[in-house]
FIKEPA-395144 format. One line per 2 residues: their letters; for each residue x, y, z of C-alpha. Coordinates in steps of 0.25 Angstrom, whole numbers, plus 5000, padded with zeros to 4 digits. Layout:
a = X/Y/Z | ... .
END
This chain:
xx = 5000/5000/5000 | 5011/5010/5003 .
xx = 5018/5007/4990 | 5005/5010/4982 .
xx = 5002/5023/4990 | 5017/5028/4988 .
xx = 5017/5025/4973 | 5005/5034/4970 .
xx = 5012/5047/4972 | 5023/5042/4963 .
xx = 5014/5038/4952 | 5006/5051/4953 .
xx = 5019/5059/4954 | 5025/5052/4942 .
xx = 5013/5054/4934 | 5013/5069/4936 .
xx = 5028/5070/4933 | 5025/5062/4920 .
xx = 5014/5071/4916 | 5023/5083/4918 .
xx = 5034/5077/4910 | 5024/5074/4899 .
xx = 5019/5088/4899 | 5033/5093/4898 .
xx = 5039/5084/4887 | 5026/5084/4879 .
xx = 5020/5098/4881 | 5021/5102/4867 .
xx = 5014/5090/4862 | 5003/5091/4873 .
xx = 5001/5105/4870 | 4988/5105/4861 .
xx = 4984/5117/4853 | 4971/5117/4860 .
xx = 4977/5118/4874 | 4975/5132/4880 .
xx = 4988/5140/4880 | 4986/5143/4895 .
xx = 4987/5129/4899 | 4999/5127/4890 .
xx = 5006/5138/4898 | 5001/5131/4911 .
xx = 5008/5118/4907 | 5021/5126/4903 .
xx = 5022/5133/4916 | 5018/5121/4924 .
xx = 5029/5112/4918 | 5039/5123/4918 .
xx = 5038/5124/4933 | 5037/5109/4936 .
xx = 5049/5105/4928 | 5058/5116/4934 .
xx = 5054/5113/4948 | 5053/5097/4948 .
xx = 5069/5095/4949 | 5070/5104/4961 .
xx = 5058/5097/4967 | 5065/5083/4965 .
xx = 5078/5088/4971 | 5071/5094/4983 .
xx = 5063/5081/4986 | 5075/5072/4984 .
xx = 5083/5081/4994 | 5072/5082/5003 .
xx = 5069/5067/5004 | 5084/5064/5007 .
xx = 5083/5074/5019 | 5069/5069/5023 .
xx = 5075/5054/5023 | 5089/5056/5028 .
xx = 5090/5069/5036 | 5085/5068/5050 .
xx = 5078/5078/5059 | 5089/5077/5069 .
xx = 5099/5081/5058 | 5092/5093/5054 .
xx = 5090/5097/5069 | 5105/5096/5071 .
xx = 5106/5106/5060 | 5097/5116/5067 .
xx = 5104/5119/5081 | 5101/5130/5091 .
xx = 5088/5135/5098 | 5079/5146/5096 .
xx = 5081/5155/5085 | 5095/5149/5083 .
xx = 5089/5138/5076 | 5083/5146/5065 .
xx = 5095/5149/5056 | 5100/5134/5057 .
xx = 5086/5130/5053 | 5086/5139/5040 .
xx = 5100/5134/5037 | 5096/5120/5037 .
xx = 5084/5123/5028 | 5094/5128/5017 .
xx = 5100/5114/5016 | 5088/5104/5017 .
xx = 5079/5104/5005 | 5066/5101/5012 .
xx = 5054/5107/5005 | 5041/5112/5012 .
xx = 5034/5099/5009 | 5043/5091/5018 .
xx = 5048/5102/5028 | 5036/5103/5038 .
xx = 5037/5088/5043 | 5052/5089/5043 .
xx = 5052/5102/5052 | 5042/5095/5061 .
xx = 5051/5084/5063 | 5063/5093/5066 .
xx = 5055/5100/5077 | 5050/5087/5083 .
xx = 5065/5083/5083 | 5068/5096/5091 .
xx = 5072/5106/5081 | 5066/5120/5086 .
xx = 5053/5123/5079 | 5058/5137/5074 .
xx = 5070/5130/5067 | 5060/5120/5061 .
xx = 5052/5132/5056 | 5064/5139/5049 .
xx = 5067/5125/5043 | 5053/5124/5038 .
xx = 5053/5137/5030 | 5067/5137/5026 .
xx = 5070/5123/5021 | 5060/5123/5010 .
xx = 5067/5135/5004 | 5081/5136/5008 .
xx = 5086/5123/5002 | 5095/5120/4990 .
xx = 5084/5114/4981 | 5075/5126/4983 .
xx = 5086/5135/4981 | 5090/5128/4968 .
xx = 5076/5128/4963 | 5073/5143/4966 .
xx = 5086/5147/4959 | 5082/5139/4947 .
xx = 5068/5145/4946 | 5073/5159/4949 .
xx = 5087/5160/4943 | 5083/5173/4936 .
xx = 5077/5179/4949 | 5087/5176/4959 .
xx = 5082/5186/4969 | 5070/5176/4972 .
xx = 5080/5165/4975 | 5088/5174/4985 .
xx = 5075/5179/4991 | 5069/5165/4993 .
xx = 5081/5159/5000 | 5086/5172/5008 .
xx = 5072/5175/5012 | 5068/5161/5015 .
xx = 5080/5160/5025 | 5077/5173/5032 .
xx = 5062/5170/5033 | 5064/5156/5038 .
xx = 5072/5162/5050 | 5061/5173/5052 .
xx = 5050/5163/5052 | 5057/5153/5062 .
xx = 5060/5165/5071 | 5046/5170/5071 .
xx = 5040/5156/5074 | 5051/5154/5085 .
xx = 5047/5167/5092 | 5032/5163/5091 .
xx = 5033/5149/5095 | 5045/5147/5104 .
xx = 5037/5146/5116 | 5024/5140/5111 .
xx = 5027/5125/5112 | 5028/5115/5100 .
xx = 5024/5119/5086 | 5023/5105/5080 .
xx = 5011/5096/5082 | 5013/5083/5089 .
xx = 5005/5071/5085 | 5002/5059/5094 .
xx = 5008/5046/5089 | 5016/5054/5078 .
xx = 5026/5045/5071 | 5039/5051/5064 .
xx = 5037/5046/5050 | 5047/5051/5041 .
xx = 5059/5048/5049 | 5068/5042/5037 .
xx = 5082/5044/5042 | 5083/5031/5049 .
xx = 5085/5025/5035 | 5098/5032/5034 .
xx = 5107/5021/5039 | 5107/5007/5033 .
xx = 5100/5011/5020 | 5106/5010/5006 .
xx = 5108/5021/4996 | 5097/5015/4987 .
xx = 5087/5014/4998 | 5090/5029/5002 .
xx = 5089/5033/4988 | 5076/5026/4986 .
xx = 5070/5032/4999 | 5074/5046/4995 .
xx = 5068/5045/4981 | 5055/5039/4986 .
xx = 5054/5050/4996 | 5058/5061/4986 .
xx = 5048/5055/4976 | 5036/5056/4986 .
xx = 5041/5071/4989 | 5042/5074/4974 .
xx = 5028/5070/4971 | 5022/5076/4983 .
xx = 5029/5090/4981 | 5028/5089/4966 .
xx = 5013/5090/4966 | 5015/5104/4973 .
xx = 5024/5108/4962 | 5015/5103/4951 .
xx = 5003/5110/4957 | 5011/5123/4960 .
xx = 5017/5123/4945 | 5003/5121/4940 .
xx = 4996/5132/4948 | 5008/5141/4944 .
xx = 5006/5138/4930 | 4991/5140/4931 .
xx = 4993/5153/4939 | 5002/5159/4929 .
xx = 4994/5155/4916 | 4980/5158/4921 .
xx = 4981/5169/4931 | 4978/5183/4925 .
xx = 4991/5189/4922 | 4987/5203/4927 .
xx = 4982/5197/4940 | 4995/5189/4942 .
xx = 5004/5202/4939 | 4996/5210/4948 .
xx = 4998/5200/4960 | 5012/5197/4956 .
xx = 5017/5211/4955 | 5011/5215/4969 .
xx = 5023/5213/4979 | 5014/5210/4991 .
xx = 5002/5203/4984 | 5011/5194/4975 .
xx = 5019/5189/4988 | 5007/5185/4995 .
xx = 5001/5178/4982 | 5014/5170/4980 .
xx = 5015/5166/4994 | 5000/5161/4994 .
xx = 5003/5154/4981 | 5016/5147/4987 .
xx = 5007/5143/4999 | 4996/5136/4990 .
xx = 5006/5130/4980 | 5014/5123/4990 .
xx = 5026/5121/4981 | 5038/5113/4985 .
xx = 5050/5123/4987 | 5059/5116/4978 .
xx = 5050/5119/4966 | 5042/5132/4970 .
xx = 5052/5141/4964 | 5048/5137/4950 .
xx = 5034/5140/4952 | 5037/5153/4958 .
xx = 5046/5157/4946 | 5035/5154/4937 .
xx = 5028/5167/4943 | 5040/5175/4941 .
xx = 5034/5184/4931 | 5021/5187/4938 .
xx = 5026/5188/4953 | 5036/5197/4960 .
xx = 5049/5191/4965 | 5044/5194/4980 .
xx = 5031/5185/4978 | 5039/5174/4971 .
xx = 5049/5174/4983 | 5037/5173/4992 .
xx = 5032/5161/4985 | 5045/5154/4986 .
xx = 5047/5158/5001 | 5033/5155/5006 .
xx = 5029/5142/4999 | 5040/5134/5005 .
xx = 5038/5140/5019 | 5023/5138/5019 .
xx = 5013/5132/5009 | 5000/5124/5009 .
xx = 5006/5110/5011 | 5016/5113/5022 .
xx = 5005/5121/5029 | 4997/5109/5030 .
xx = 5009/5101/5036 | 5012/5112/5045 .
xx = 4998/5112/5052 | 5000/5096/5052 .
xx = 5013/5097/5060 | 5013/5110/5067 .
xx = 5004/5117/5077 | 4993/5126/5070 .
xx = 4997/5139/5077 | 5012/5137/5073 .
xx = 5008/5134/5059 | 4999/5147/5058 .
xx = 5010/5155/5064 | 5021/5149/5055 .
xx = 5012/5151/5042 | 5010/5166/5046 .
xx = 5025/5168/5049 | 5029/5162/5036 .
xx = 5019/5169/5028 | 5022/5183/5034 .
xx = 5037/5181/5034 | 5038/5177/5019 .
xx = 5028/5188/5015 | 5036/5199/5023 .
xx = 5049/5193/5019 | 5047/5193/5004 .
xx = 5041/5207/5004 | 5052/5213/5013 .
xx = 5063/5206/5005 | 5058/5211/4991 .
xx = 5056/5225/4997 | 5071/5225/5001 .
xx = 5077/5219/4988 | 5068/5227/4978 .
END
């Protein structure tokens, strides 16, 4: 029964990838004269985003799977020494080397806190790691190689905002008791590092590839949905409306933050969706999209409410939203 349930996502994911490959290779043959030009444009934009983003998503899930399976919470905890506000900077620095996207980071942070990592360090890690890692840096650079100021703002501001968010949450909750939910009879399920010894190279590779395939198909659907909505958005939305929203500094930042929240894109691939809006939206609003989505989106909000106390999650959401909004506007006011 387990094998049957596990093969269905692989079949579905393989079918989707095959469909995309066919559309890419044979789009000239499949483009009928009767097809509306708007839908041809949707197809072109959609395929462009997906094909550019997919390699970075694959690299990200492979590295993430290796970390998930063979790096223990105790090892990460040793990289975050100190107490109080002294834990904030080490947590942000650890986030720069571990390619964990927002899809996987919430349960990891919860495990770290349960292992004794201070919650404020966990929160810095939660918002920093999905942005400040080498895979996201590479994908963002590739997507915005002609607008490097967006690359600099994304990573510089993400580092500063992660420290600010961690500090605010520490000041608000330092004497308020535990922030994570405790569940009776809870079992620690994804504790894979006990396989590290006595396991052959082939078995390890198989385990990594299996976990990476599951994550790729899980996260890939968000990329496909996001790319499709972005293509529809650019094709069918009235250009005058788009330009009026996109040219307003404050409104465009708010709109793109909302868009990032709803789309719930993986941080390894979101830069390619964001770059497709480059001609309609301001650099500030695109930077807000790239900062806000990895820190807070619809799917990790659901996970946060499942793992953390409600009051803490609400304060976390308000803090992240206000910090990103104010941080982006202030940064572009200074550099413009």
